[in-house]
PyMOL Python script that loads the backbone (N, CA, C, O; Angstrom):
from pymol import cmd

cmd.read_pdbstr("""\
ATOM      1  N   ILE A   1     117.127 -46.023  11.197  1.00  0.00           N
ATOM      2  CA  ILE A   1     116.787 -47.175  12.026  1.00  0.00           C
ATOM      3  C   ILE A   1     117.277 -46.939  13.454  1.00  0.00           C
ATOM      4  O   ILE A   1     116.562 -47.254  14.405  1.00  0.00           O
ATOM      5  N   PHE A   2     118.483 -46.390  13.623  1.00  0.00           N
ATOM      6  CA  PHE A   2     119.024 -46.128  14.946  1.00  0.00           C
ATOM      7  C   PHE A   2     118.121 -45.180  15.726  1.00  0.00           C
ATOM      8  O   PHE A   2     117.875 -45.388  16.914  1.00  0.00           O
ATOM      9  N   ILE A   3     117.628 -44.140  15.059  1.00  0.00           N
ATOM     10  CA  ILE A   3     116.766 -43.161  15.722  1.00  0.00           C
ATOM     11  C   ILE A   3     115.472 -43.821  16.185  1.00  0.00           C
ATOM     12  O   ILE A   3     114.989 -43.537  17.281  1.00  0.00           O
ATOM     13  N   PHE A   4     114.913 -44.693  15.366  1.00  0.00           N
ATOM     14  CA  PHE A   4     113.683 -45.390  15.736  1.00  0.00           C
ATOM     15  C   PHE A   4     113.913 -46.284  16.951  1.00  0.00           C
ATOM     16  O   PHE A   4     113.081 -46.323  17.858  1.00  0.00           O
ATOM     17  N   GLN A   5     115.042 -47.004  16.975  1.00  0.00           N
ATOM     18  CA  GLN A   5     115.352 -47.871  18.106  1.00  0.00           C
ATOM     19  C   GLN A   5     115.549 -47.045  19.379  1.00  0.00           C
ATOM     20  O   GLN A   5     115.085 -47.422  20.455  1.00  0.00           O
ATOM     21  N   TYR A   6     116.242 -45.921  19.241  1.00  0.00           N
ATOM     22  CA  TYR A   6     116.461 -45.046  20.388  1.00  0.00           C
ATOM     23  C   TYR A   6     115.120 -44.520  20.907  1.00  0.00           C
ATOM     24  O   TYR A   6     114.872 -44.538  22.112  1.00  0.00           O
ATOM     25  N   TYR A   7     114.267 -44.060  20.014  1.00  0.00           N
ATOM     26  CA  TYR A   7     112.951 -43.555  20.394  1.00  0.00           C
ATOM     27  C   TYR A   7     112.145 -44.641  21.102  1.00  0.00           C
ATOM     28  O   TYR A   7     111.498 -44.371  22.114  1.00  0.00           O
ATOM     29  N   THR A   8     112.179 -45.851  20.584  1.00  0.00           N
ATOM     30  CA  THR A   8     111.447 -46.973  21.181  1.00  0.00           C
ATOM     31  C   THR A   8     111.965 -47.260  22.590  1.00  0.00           C
ATOM     32  O   THR A   8     111.179 -47.496  23.507  1.00  0.00           O
ATOM     33  N   LEU A   9     113.284 -47.240  22.761  1.00  0.00           N
ATOM     34  CA  LEU A   9     113.884 -47.481  24.070  1.00  0.00           C
ATOM     35  C   LEU A   9     113.492 -46.390  25.059  1.00  0.00           C
ATOM     36  O   LEU A   9     113.120 -46.683  26.195  1.00  0.00           O
ATOM     37  N   VAL A  10     113.575 -45.140  24.633  1.00  0.00           N
ATOM     38  CA  VAL A  10     113.212 -44.028  25.506  1.00  0.00           C
ATOM     39  C   VAL A  10     111.732 -44.084  25.866  1.00  0.00           C
ATOM     40  O   VAL A  10     111.372 -43.865  27.022  1.00  0.00           O
ATOM     41  N   ALA A  11     110.884 -44.371  24.908  1.00  0.00           N
ATOM     42  CA  ALA A  11     109.448 -44.455  25.161  1.00  0.00           C
ATOM     43  C   ALA A  11     109.127 -45.557  26.156  1.00  0.00           C
ATOM     44  O   ALA A  11     108.271 -45.375  27.022  1.00  0.00           O
ATOM     45  N   GLU A  12     109.792 -46.688  26.050  1.00  0.00           N
ATOM     46  CA  GLU A  12     109.564 -47.800  26.981  1.00  0.00           C
ATOM     47  C   GLU A  12     110.010 -47.425  28.391  1.00  0.00           C
ATOM     48  O   GLU A  12     109.311 -47.720  29.361  1.00  0.00           O
ATOM     49  N   GLU A  13     111.170 -46.776  28.512  1.00  0.00           N
ATOM     50  CA  GLU A  13     111.651 -46.336  29.823  1.00  0.00           C
ATOM     51  C   GLU A  13     110.692 -45.316  30.432  1.00  0.00           C
ATOM     52  O   GLU A  13     110.437 -45.343  31.636  1.00  0.00           O
ATOM     53  N   LEU A  14     110.169 -44.431  29.619  1.00  0.00           N
ATOM     54  CA  LEU A  14     109.208 -43.436  30.099  1.00  0.00           C
ATOM     55  C   LEU A  14     107.926 -44.111  30.582  1.00  0.00           C
ATOM     56  O   LEU A  14     107.374 -43.711  31.607  1.00  0.00           O
ATOM     57  N   ARG A  15     107.450 -45.111  29.875  1.00  0.00           N
ATOM     58  CA  ARG A  15     106.264 -45.855  30.314  1.00  0.00           C
ATOM     59  C   ARG A  15     106.524 -46.538  31.660  1.00  0.00           C
ATOM     60  O   ARG A  15     105.667 -46.512  32.544  1.00  0.00           O
ATOM     61  N   LYS A  16     107.708 -47.149  31.817  1.00  0.00           N
ATOM     62  CA  LYS A  16     108.048 -47.797  33.085  1.00  0.00           C
ATOM     63  C   LYS A  16     108.078 -46.777  34.224  1.00  0.00           C
ATOM     64  O   LYS A  16     107.541 -47.021  35.304  1.00  0.00           O
ATOM     65  N   TYR A  17     108.711 -45.637  33.968  1.00  0.00           N
ATOM     66  CA  TYR A  17     108.803 -44.589  34.988  1.00  0.00           C
ATOM     67  C   TYR A  17     107.416 -44.104  35.389  1.00  0.00           C
ATOM     68  O   TYR A  17     107.116 -43.984  36.577  1.00  0.00           O
ATOM     69  N   ASN A  18     106.577 -43.827  34.409  1.00  0.00           N
ATOM     70  CA  ASN A  18     105.221 -43.350  34.702  1.00  0.00           C
ATOM     71  C   ASN A  18     104.419 -44.384  35.475  1.00  0.00           C
ATOM     72  O   ASN A  18     103.645 -44.030  36.364  1.00  0.00           O
ATOM     73  N   SER A  19     104.595 -45.651  35.150  1.00  0.00           N
ATOM     74  CA  SER A  19     103.896 -46.710  35.861  1.00  0.00           C
ATOM     75  C   SER A  19     104.361 -46.794  37.316  1.00  0.00           C
ATOM     76  O   SER A  19     103.548 -46.955  38.226  1.00  0.00           O
ATOM     77  N   GLU A  20     105.681 -46.682  37.527  1.00  0.00           N
ATOM     78  CA  GLU A  20     106.215 -46.718  38.884  1.00  0.00           C
ATOM     79  C   GLU A  20     105.742 -45.513  39.694  1.00  0.00           C
ATOM     80  O   GLU A  20     105.390 -45.652  40.866  1.00  0.00           O
ATOM     81  N   MET A  21     105.731 -44.350  39.084  1.00  0.00           N
ATOM     82  CA  MET A  21     105.282 -43.142  39.777  1.00  0.00           C
ATOM     83  C   MET A  21     103.797 -43.247  40.131  1.00  0.00           C
ATOM     84  O   MET A  21     103.397 -42.858  41.229  1.00  0.00           O
ATOM     85  N   ALA A  22     102.991 -43.759  39.232  1.00  0.00           N
ATOM     86  CA  ALA A  22     101.567 -43.931  39.506  1.00  0.00           C
ATOM     87  C   ALA A  22     101.363 -44.890  40.674  1.00  0.00           C
ATOM     88  O   ALA A  22     100.491 -44.679  41.516  1.00  0.00           O
ATOM     89  N   SER A  23     102.167 -45.938  40.718  1.00  0.00           N
ATOM     90  CA  SER A  23     102.070 -46.899  41.815  1.00  0.00           C
ATOM     91  C   SER A  23     102.459 -46.251  43.141  1.00  0.00           C
ATOM     92  O   SER A  23     101.785 -46.450  44.152  1.00  0.00           O
ATOM     93  N   LEU A  24     103.537 -45.480  43.138  1.00  0.00           N
ATOM     94  CA  LEU A  24     103.965 -44.794  44.359  1.00  0.00           C
ATOM     95  C   LEU A  24     102.921 -43.780  44.814  1.00  0.00           C
ATOM     96  O   LEU A  24     102.616 -43.699  46.004  1.00  0.00           O
ATOM     97  N   MET A  25     102.377 -43.016  43.894  1.00  0.00           N
ATOM     98  CA  MET A  25     101.393 -41.991  44.234  1.00  0.00           C
ATOM     99  C   MET A  25     100.112 -42.606  44.785  1.00  0.00           C
ATOM    100  O   MET A  25      99.457 -42.012  45.641  1.00  0.00           O
ATOM    101  N   SER A  26      99.755 -43.781  44.305  1.00  0.00           N
ATOM    102  CA  SER A  26      98.516 -44.405  44.776  1.00  0.00           C
ATOM    103  C   SER A  26      98.625 -44.839  46.238  1.00  0.00           C
ATOM    104  O   SER A  26      97.609 -45.027  46.908  1.00  0.00           O
ATOM    105  N   ASN A  27      99.849 -44.998  46.730  1.00  0.00           N
ATOM    106  CA  ASN A  27     100.051 -45.411  48.118  1.00  0.00           C
ATOM    107  C   ASN A  27     100.098 -44.238  49.085  1.00  0.00           C
ATOM    108  O   ASN A  27     100.135 -44.442  50.298  1.00  0.00           O
ATOM    109  N   LEU A  28     100.098 -43.003  48.565  1.00  0.00           N
ATOM    110  CA  LEU A  28     100.164 -41.823  49.417  1.00  0.00           C
ATOM    111  C   LEU A  28      98.773 -41.364  49.829  1.00  0.00           C
ATOM    112  O   LEU A  28      97.796 -41.584  49.112  1.00  0.00           O
ATOM    113  N   THR A  29      98.696 -40.730  50.983  1.00  0.00           N
ATOM    114  CA  THR A  29      97.436 -40.131  51.399  1.00  0.00           C
ATOM    115  C   THR A  29      97.238 -38.824  50.643  1.00  0.00           C
ATOM    116  O   THR A  29      98.155 -38.337  49.981  1.00  0.00           O
ATOM    117  N   GLU A  30      96.052 -38.266  50.743  1.00  0.00           N
ATOM    118  CA  GLU A  30      95.761 -36.995  50.073  1.00  0.00           C
ATOM    119  C   GLU A  30      96.707 -35.903  50.561  1.00  0.00           C
ATOM    120  O   GLU A  30      97.200 -35.110  49.758  1.00  0.00           O
ATOM    121  N   ASP A  31      96.966 -35.853  51.859  1.00  0.00           N
ATOM    122  CA  ASP A  31      97.885 -34.854  52.404  1.00  0.00           C
ATOM    123  C   ASP A  31      99.302 -35.040  51.868  1.00  0.00           C
ATOM    124  O   ASP A  31      99.993 -34.062  51.584  1.00  0.00           O
ATOM    125  N   GLU A  32      99.730 -36.281  51.731  1.00  0.00           N
ATOM    126  CA  GLU A  32     101.070 -36.542  51.218  1.00  0.00           C
ATOM    127  C   GLU A  32     101.188 -36.175  49.740  1.00  0.00           C
ATOM    128  O   GLU A  32     102.261 -35.786  49.277  1.00  0.00           O
ATOM    129  N   ARG A  33     100.086 -36.299  49.004  1.00  0.00           N
ATOM    130  CA  ARG A  33     100.108 -35.914  47.586  1.00  0.00           C
ATOM    131  C   ARG A  33     100.092 -34.407  47.414  1.00  0.00           C
ATOM    132  O   ARG A  33     100.531 -33.892  46.386  1.00  0.00           O
ATOM    133  N   ASN A  34      99.587 -33.695  48.418  1.00  0.00           N
ATOM    134  CA  ASN A  34      99.528 -32.242  48.360  1.00  0.00           C
ATOM    135  C   ASN A  34     100.901 -31.703  48.735  1.00  0.00           C
ATOM    136  O   ASN A  34     101.361 -31.900  49.860  1.00  0.00           O
ATOM    137  N   HIS A  35     101.554 -31.027  47.802  1.00  0.00           N
ATOM    138  CA  HIS A  35     102.925 -30.586  48.011  1.00  0.00           C
ATOM    139  C   HIS A  35     103.025 -29.237  48.701  1.00  0.00           C
ATOM    140  O   HIS A  35     104.128 -28.728  48.899  1.00  0.00           O
ATOM    141  N   GLU A  36     101.913 -28.658  49.064  1.00  0.00           N
ATOM    142  CA  GLU A  36     101.951 -27.359  49.715  1.00  0.00           C
ATOM    143  C   GLU A  36     102.275 -27.516  51.199  1.00  0.00           C
ATOM    144  O   GLU A  36     101.869 -28.483  51.844  1.00  0.00           O
ATOM    145  N   LEU A  37     103.007 -26.551  51.714  1.00  0.00           N
ATOM    146  CA  LEU A  37     103.303 -26.548  53.144  1.00  0.00           C
ATOM    147  C   LEU A  37     102.103 -26.021  53.909  1.00  0.00           C
ATOM    148  O   LEU A  37     101.339 -25.210  53.386  1.00  0.00           O
ATOM    149  N   PRO A  38     101.930 -26.476  55.147  1.00  0.00           N
ATOM    150  CA  PRO A  38     100.809 -25.955  55.930  1.00  0.00           C
ATOM    151  C   PRO A  38     101.002 -24.473  56.216  1.00  0.00           C
ATOM    152  O   PRO A  38     102.128 -24.005  56.380  1.00  0.00           O
ATOM    153  N   GLN A  39      99.911 -23.747  56.274  1.00  0.00           N
ATOM    154  CA  GLN A  39      99.948 -22.323  56.594  1.00  0.00           C
ATOM    155  C   GLN A  39      99.177 -22.104  57.881  1.00  0.00           C
ATOM    156  O   GLN A  39      98.097 -22.663  58.075  1.00  0.00           O
ATOM    157  N   TYR A  40      99.746 -21.279  58.769  1.00  0.00           N
ATOM    158  CA  TYR A  40      99.132 -20.997  60.053  1.00  0.00           C
ATOM    159  C   TYR A  40      98.868 -19.502  60.172  1.00  0.00           C
ATOM    160  O   TYR A  40      99.636 -18.681  59.672  1.00  0.00           O
ATOM    161  N   SER A  41      97.787 -19.167  60.832  1.00  0.00           N
ATOM    162  CA  SER A  41      97.458 -17.759  61.046  1.00  0.00           C
ATOM    163  C   SER A  41      98.366 -17.185  62.135  1.00  0.00           C
ATOM    164  O   SER A  41      98.969 -17.928  62.910  1.00  0.00           O
ATOM    165  N   LEU A  42      98.453 -15.867  62.182  1.00  0.00           N
ATOM    166  CA  LEU A  42      99.236 -15.204  63.217  1.00  0.00           C
ATOM    167  C   LEU A  42      98.691 -15.556  64.601  1.00  0.00           C
ATOM    168  O   LEU A  42      99.466 -15.780  65.531  1.00  0.00           O
ATOM    169  N   ARG A  43      97.380 -15.607  64.742  1.00  0.00           N
ATOM    170  CA  ARG A  43      96.774 -15.961  66.038  1.00  0.00           C
ATOM    171  C   ARG A  43      97.194 -17.355  66.485  1.00  0.00           C
ATOM    172  O   ARG A  43      97.501 -17.570  67.658  1.00  0.00           O
ATOM    173  N   THR A  44      97.208 -18.292  65.559  1.00  0.00           N
ATOM    174  CA  THR A  44      97.615 -19.656  65.887  1.00  0.00           C
ATOM    175  C   THR A  44      99.073 -19.680  66.328  1.00  0.00           C
ATOM    176  O   THR A  44      99.425 -20.358  67.294  1.00  0.00           O
ATOM    177  N   MET A  45      99.919 -18.939  65.618  1.00  0.00           N
ATOM    178  CA  MET A  45     101.342 -18.894  65.974  1.00  0.00           C
ATOM    179  C   MET A  45     101.550 -18.224  67.331  1.00  0.00           C
ATOM    180  O   MET A  45     102.384 -18.659  68.124  1.00  0.00           O
ATOM    181  N   GLN A  46     100.794 -17.175  67.588  1.00  0.00           N
ATOM    182  CA  GLN A  46     100.907 -16.503  68.890  1.00  0.00           C
ATOM    183  C   GLN A  46     100.483 -17.427  70.020  1.00  0.00           C
ATOM    184  O   GLN A  46     101.126 -17.468  71.070  1.00  0.00           O
ATOM    185  N   ALA A  47      99.415 -18.160  69.809  1.00  0.00           N
ATOM    186  CA  ALA A  47      98.934 -19.087  70.835  1.00  0.00           C
ATOM    187  C   ALA A  47      99.937 -20.220  71.056  1.00  0.00           C
ATOM    188  O   ALA A  47     100.176 -20.628  72.193  1.00  0.00           O
ATOM    189  N   ALA A  48     100.513 -20.719  69.987  1.00  0.00           N
ATOM    190  CA  ALA A  48     101.440 -21.852  70.095  1.00  0.00           C
ATOM    191  C   ALA A  48     102.763 -21.461  70.750  1.00  0.00           C
ATOM    192  O   ALA A  48     103.427 -22.303  71.354  1.00  0.00           O
ATOM    193  N   THR A  49     103.149 -20.194  70.637  1.00  0.00           N
ATOM    194  CA  THR A  49     104.446 -19.756  71.168  1.00  0.00           C
ATOM    195  C   THR A  49     104.307 -18.871  72.398  1.00  0.00           C
ATOM    196  O   THR A  49     105.282 -18.268  72.848  1.00  0.00           O
ATOM    197  N   ASN A  50     103.085 -18.791  72.948  1.00  0.00           N
ATOM    198  CA  ASN A  50     102.812 -17.897  74.072  1.00  0.00           C
ATOM    199  C   ASN A  50     103.209 -16.465  73.702  1.00  0.00           C
ATOM    200  O   ASN A  50     103.980 -15.807  74.401  1.00  0.00           O
ATOM    201  N   ASN A  51     102.652 -16.013  72.578  1.00  0.00           N
ATOM    202  CA  ASN A  51     102.904 -14.677  72.029  1.00  0.00           C
ATOM    203  C   ASN A  51     104.405 -14.449  71.778  1.00  0.00           C
ATOM    204  O   ASN A  51     104.944 -13.391  72.101  1.00  0.00           O
ATOM    205  N   PHE A  52     105.062 -15.453  71.199  1.00  0.00           N
ATOM    206  CA  PHE A  52     106.482 -15.383  70.842  1.00  0.00           C
ATOM    207  C   PHE A  52     107.359 -15.085  72.062  1.00  0.00           C
ATOM    208  O   PHE A  52     108.287 -14.278  72.007  1.00  0.00           O
ATOM    209  N   SER A  53     107.038 -15.751  73.138  1.00  0.00           N
ATOM    210  CA  SER A  53     107.746 -15.573  74.400  1.00  0.00           C
ATOM    211  C   SER A  53     109.204 -16.024  74.281  1.00  0.00           C
ATOM    212  O   SER A  53     109.511 -17.001  73.597  1.00  0.00           O
ATOM    213  N   ASN A  54     110.098 -15.292  74.960  1.00  0.00           N
ATOM    214  CA  ASN A  54     111.510 -15.677  74.985  1.00  0.00           C
ATOM    215  C   ASN A  54     111.702 -17.046  75.629  1.00  0.00           C
ATOM    216  O   ASN A  54     112.672 -17.741  75.326  1.00  0.00           O
ATOM    217  N   GLU A  55     110.789 -17.439  76.510  1.00  0.00           N
ATOM    218  CA  GLU A  55     110.866 -18.752  77.148  1.00  0.00           C
ATOM    219  C   GLU A  55     110.746 -19.881  76.126  1.00  0.00           C
ATOM    220  O   GLU A  55     111.283 -20.968  76.337  1.00  0.00           O
ATOM    221  N   ASN A  56     110.046 -19.627  75.023  1.00  0.00           N
ATOM    222  CA  ASN A  56     109.827 -20.645  73.994  1.00  0.00           C
ATOM    223  C   ASN A  56     110.800 -20.528  72.830  1.00  0.00           C
ATOM    224  O   ASN A  56     110.716 -21.313  71.886  1.00  0.00           O
ATOM    225  N   LYS A  57     111.713 -19.579  72.871  1.00  0.00           N
ATOM    226  CA  LYS A  57     112.660 -19.385  71.785  1.00  0.00           C
ATOM    227  C   LYS A  57     113.760 -20.437  71.869  1.00  0.00           C
ATOM    228  O   LYS A  57     114.385 -20.614  72.914  1.00  0.00           O
ATOM    229  N   LEU A  58     113.990 -21.137  70.752  1.00  0.00           N
ATOM    230  CA  LEU A  58     115.035 -22.149  70.683  1.00  0.00           C
ATOM    231  C   LEU A  58     116.326 -21.603  70.081  1.00  0.00           C
ATOM    232  O   LEU A  58     117.418 -22.067  70.410  1.00  0.00           O
ATOM    233  N   GLY A  59     116.197 -20.631  69.211  1.00  0.00           N
ATOM    234  CA  GLY A  59     117.381 -20.083  68.534  1.00  0.00           C
ATOM    235  C   GLY A  59     116.993 -19.383  67.257  1.00  0.00           C
ATOM    236  O   GLY A  59     115.866 -18.911  67.104  1.00  0.00           O
ATOM    237  N   ARG A  60     117.941 -19.323  66.339  1.00  0.00           N
ATOM    238  CA  ARG A  60     117.703 -18.640  65.053  1.00  0.00           C
ATOM    239  C   ARG A  60     118.020 -19.628  63.933  1.00  0.00           C
ATOM    240  O   ARG A  60     119.029 -20.332  63.952  1.00  0.00           O
ATOM    241  N   GLY A  61     117.118 -19.647  62.962  1.00  0.00           N
ATOM    242  CA  GLY A  61     117.320 -20.477  61.782  1.00  0.00           C
ATOM    243  C   GLY A  61     117.567 -19.608  60.555  1.00  0.00           C
ATOM    244  O   GLY A  61     117.736 -18.394  60.672  1.00  0.00           O
ATOM    245  N   GLY A  62     117.586 -20.211  59.419  1.00  0.00           N
ATOM    246  CA  GLY A  62     117.840 -19.502  58.167  1.00  0.00           C
ATOM    247  C   GLY A  62     116.762 -18.503  57.811  1.00  0.00           C
ATOM    248  O   GLY A  62     117.009 -17.585  57.029  1.00  0.00           O
ATOM    249  N   PHE A  63     115.564 -18.660  58.370  1.00  0.00           N
ATOM    250  CA  PHE A  63     114.452 -17.757  58.052  1.00  0.00           C
ATOM    251  C   PHE A  63     114.006 -16.947  59.246  1.00  0.00           C
ATOM    252  O   PHE A  63     112.960 -16.301  59.189  1.00  0.00           O
ATOM    253  N   GLY A  64     114.757 -16.959  60.315  1.00  0.00           N
ATOM    254  CA  GLY A  64     114.386 -16.162  61.483  1.00  0.00           C
ATOM    255  C   GLY A  64     114.438 -16.965  62.767  1.00  0.00           C
ATOM    256  O   GLY A  64     115.049 -18.031  62.838  1.00  0.00           O
ATOM    257  N   LEU A  65     113.779 -16.422  63.779  1.00  0.00           N
ATOM    258  CA  LEU A  65     113.766 -17.073  65.086  1.00  0.00           C
ATOM    259  C   LEU A  65     112.991 -18.375  65.048  1.00  0.00           C
ATOM    260  O   LEU A  65     112.052 -18.533  64.268  1.00  0.00           O
ATOM    261  N   VAL A  66     113.399 -19.315  65.910  1.00  0.00           N
ATOM    262  CA  VAL A  66     112.762 -20.639  65.976  1.00  0.00           C
ATOM    263  C   VAL A  66     112.211 -20.806  67.391  1.00  0.00           C
ATOM    264  O   VAL A  66     112.918 -20.621  68.381  1.00  0.00           O
ATOM    265  N   TYR A  67     110.927 -21.161  67.453  1.00  0.00           N
ATOM    266  CA  TYR A  67     110.249 -21.348  68.732  1.00  0.00           C
ATOM    267  C   TYR A  67     109.800 -22.791  68.869  1.00  0.00           C
ATOM    268  O   TYR A  67     109.549 -23.485  67.885  1.00  0.00           O
ATOM    269  N   LYS A  68     109.705 -23.227  70.145  1.00  0.00           N
ATOM    270  CA  LYS A  68     109.160 -24.573  70.390  1.00  0.00           C
ATOM    271  C   LYS A  68     107.673 -24.493  70.564  1.00  0.00           C
ATOM    272  O   LYS A  68     107.021 -25.514  70.779  1.00  0.00           O
TER     273      LYS A  68
END
""", "prot")
cmd.dss("prot")
cmd.show_as("cartoon", "prot")
cmd.util.cbc("prot")
cmd.orient("prot")
């Protein structure tokens, strides 16, 4: 009987969680639901940083140089 009650409690909590998550997800835009990071071409990065000019360099981060 204890196992059945525990299972029932867990199942109800899982239903509540899934309902809350569905509600939160419905309020997001398509881009917000897409968990992938944007990807930029080398040409786009060169244009945005003036070909990785030292004038646009802000410093160094955990993954390399950081440009404005």
